[in-house]
C-alpha positions, 0 to 999 in steps of 0.5 A: 604341340610344340614338343611334338614339332621339335621332335619331328624336326629331329626325326626329319634330320635323321631321315633326309640326306646330309652332305658328307664325304665318302668313306674310305677305310684303310686296308686291314692286316690279315684275312680281310675277306673274312672280316668283310663277309656279310653280316647276315643276322641282326644278332651277328651285328651285335656280336661283331659290334661287341667283339664277341665272335672271331673272323670265322663267325665262331662265338667267344664267351665270357671268360675267353681271353679274346671276348670283347677284345679291343683289337678285335673290335678295331678290326670289326667296327669299321666293317659294320658301316655302309662304306658306300653311304655318302651321308656318314661323316668320316670323322664321326666314324673315327670318333665313334670307334674311338669312344667304343674302344677306349679302355676306360669308357668303352661301350657295348650294345645290349640285345636285351637292354632298352633304348633300341627299336625296330621300325617296320613299314606296314600296309593296311587297307583302310576304308577301301584305300591302301595306306602305309604306316610305320610300326615301332617295336621293342623287346620286352621281358615276358616271364622267363623270355622276351618278346617284340611289342609295338611301342608306337605307330606313325600314321599320317591320318592319325597325325592330321587328326591331332597335330594341325599346327594351328596354335591360335586355336589354343587361345580360343578353345577353353572352358572359363574358370568359373564354368563350375558356377554354371554347372558346366552348361558350356561343356557343349562347346567342347563337342560342337567342333570335333576337329578341336575337341582334344584342345580341351584336354589337360596339358599332359594329354597326348594321343595314343596311336596304338589305341587308335590303331587297335580300335580301327582294326577291331572295328574292321576299318583297317586290315593288315596287308603286308610289311616291308623291310625293317631297320633299327634305331639305337640309343644305347651309346651315350652321345650318339644315335645310329641306324642299322639297315640291311644293305643288299649288293654285290661284294663283301660290305653287305648285310646289316650295316650302320647307315646313319650315325649322328651325334645327339645331346642327352635332351635330344636322346630323351625326346627321340626315345619318347617318340619311339616309346611314348 
């Protein structure tokens, strides 16, 4: 329960605005309009982030002299940030780009790699009531290809069932260590109060919200109605977390852009990944 609360506090940090300076990126040399062109696809975001396509959108391939060229990345990377977002620290952007383009410690995104997740809001009709939840998904290998799979579910009704914030109940809900001598006759107390039945589970127990969701769907208690705009969470760059969302507005700085950038420790990284993929 304590671990869940600490992880949620990190998630709240990512979800709510953090006061910061507006971003102003200096003019680039050359054909700026091409670099500012909308990043229309998530795959294109990966290629621009890694420096794997030119300003005309033509792909470079391994072995090409300009493939993942540092100067190309220095041109692209500033354009992949939401420049109108007041919640991204200007110094963080500079330090992030410096890390990515350091000749010794350079870092890239791997589309088929681990540690990046999609977040998809969804609406279900639940017991005749329309409710919203969030599905988390990741790419996983399937035979010779890949597929998107659901890794976790964030649903307030499920959370209230298991995380009540009543730590004092932990001290009251237990089976005496000599219960076996009474043939566990006191096992009935486990099921007398359904609200706290999970408190009698072993310490390693944590609820599986995917199982709960699939059970409710199979029982006909939850019916999918629709989904909203996805966004993506990245943990592939050591020491950093960033979020990519689709920004739709007039101008060149639109499309799939980085809308959050936060420094994180390795411990925070592990905890957050465990939330997206328990």
